[in-house]
N, C-alpha and C positions, 0 to 999 in steps of 0.2 A: 504493500500499500504506499502510495506516495504521500509524503508530509505536505500539509497545506502551507502555502507561503503567504505572508501578509501582503496586502495590496499596497502599492505605493501610494501614500497619503498625500504627500506634497514634495515639491522639488524646489531647490534653490540654485540659481545659476549666476556665474560671473564671467564676464569677458572684458578684457582691457579696451575692446573697441565697442562703445555703446551701441553702434548701429548693428553689429553682429549679435549682440545680446538681444536687441529688440527683434531681429529676425528669428532667433531661436525661440524666444518666448511666443511669438506669434505662431510659429510653425508647431510648436508643442501643443498649443491650445487648439488650433484649427485642424491640424492633421491627426493628432494623437489624443486630443481631449484632456490633455494634462495641464493643470495650472502650475505656472512656474513663477516663483517670486524672484525679483531681481536683487542681487546682492551688490552693495557698493564697493566691496573689496573682495579679493580672493579669500582672505581670512574669514570674513563674514559668511562666505559660502561654505567653507569647510568646518568651522567650529560647530560642534553639536550635530554634525551630520552622521547618520548611520551608514551611509554609503557615499564614497567620495570617488568620482570619476574625473580624471584630468585628461584633456585632449588639446595639445598644442603642437608646435613643430618639434620634430625629433632632431636632436643636436648631439654631437659627440661631446661637446663641452657645454652642457646645459647650465642655465642660471636658475636653479630651482628656488621656490619661494615657500612651499608648504612646509611648515616647521612641525617638529614632533609634538610640540605643546598644542598645536591646533587639532590634533587627532584624538578623539575621545576613546576611552576604552570601549571595546566591542565594535568599533567601526570596521567596515570592509572597504578597502581602497583598491581601485582598478585604474592604474595609469595605462592609457592606450597611446601614450606618447613616450614610451620607454621610461626613463627616469627624469624626464625634463622638468617636472614641477615639484616633485617630492625631494627634500634635502636628504642627503645620505643619513643624517641623524634620524629623520622621520622614518626612513626605511628600516633603520636599525631597531627601531621601537616595535616593529611588527613581531608578534609572537609566531606567526606563520607567514612565510614568504614563498610563493610559488610563481611559476610562469606556465604559460600554455605550451612551450616547447623548449626544454632545457638545452637540447643540442643547438638549436637556433640561437638561443641567448648566448651560449658560449662562443658560437661563430661571430655574433656581433661584438663580443668582447675583444676578439682578435682584430676587429676592424676599428677599435678605438671607442666603442660605445660601452657604457656601464662601468667605467673605470673607478668611480667612487661608490658603486652599488655593491652591497654585501652579496655573498653567494646565496642563491635561493635554496630552499629545502628540497626542491625537485619539481617534477611535472604535475600539473592539475590532474592529468589522467591517472596518475598513481593514487591520488586522493580518491577519485571516483571508484576505483576498483579495490580500495581498502589497503593498499600497500604503503601509504603515507598517512599521517594523522590529519583529520579535519579538526575543525574548531572543537575544543573540549569544554570551553566555558563561554558564558555570554559576555565576559569582559575582554577576551582575547582580541587583539588587534590583528587583522589579517589583510594580506595584499596578494593579488595575482597580477603580475606584470604581463600585460598582454602585448604580444609581438605581432599577432596576426597570422592566421593560417590560411593556406591556400583555399580551404573551403569558402572562406569569406569572399575571396576574389572570385570564385566561381559563381556565388550567389549574385554578386555585383554584376558580373559579366552577363549572366542571363537577363538581368533587369535592363542593362544597357542595350543588349541585343533586342529585347522586346520593344523597348522604346524606339530604337532606331527603325525597326520594321514598321511599327505603327506610324512613324513619320515619313516612311519611304526613303530613309537615308541608308548610306553604306552600301557595301558590295559584299555579297556572299562569296567566300573563298573556298575552293575545294580542298579538303583535308586528306 
């Protein structure tokens, strides 16, 4: 039997570009029916959040701003921008630190990324099959560093193809 997950009650968002924040808030409401409150600072968006997702440019030498003291006990953090927004100290406060693909993360380390990021505990897949521990208490801070897997690219490619066909754009190539 699957456990019931609580429904997202509210969301808080921040963007350093106010026009991008307005577009996001409008899209969240009109497309997904989610009400989003605008935060005036990154800290205001992160403090007291149960779930923290960061999405900014991916850099070899990031200038992270999310500090350890901003992340409350029990929070789940999901940077989809590698380690660009979370300080190394914030990442070190995580009780559990995983990635979606350990081999891919190690490859990125050899390219100069994740230089100040501690080693992760393993792949999320190992958590799913019970080979690595999942959250053991409601106060554990957890993070899954999202690198992106090819399946997401495939889903996006299908959507791009469908849109192009509906608009009569593109050229079908033989494979």
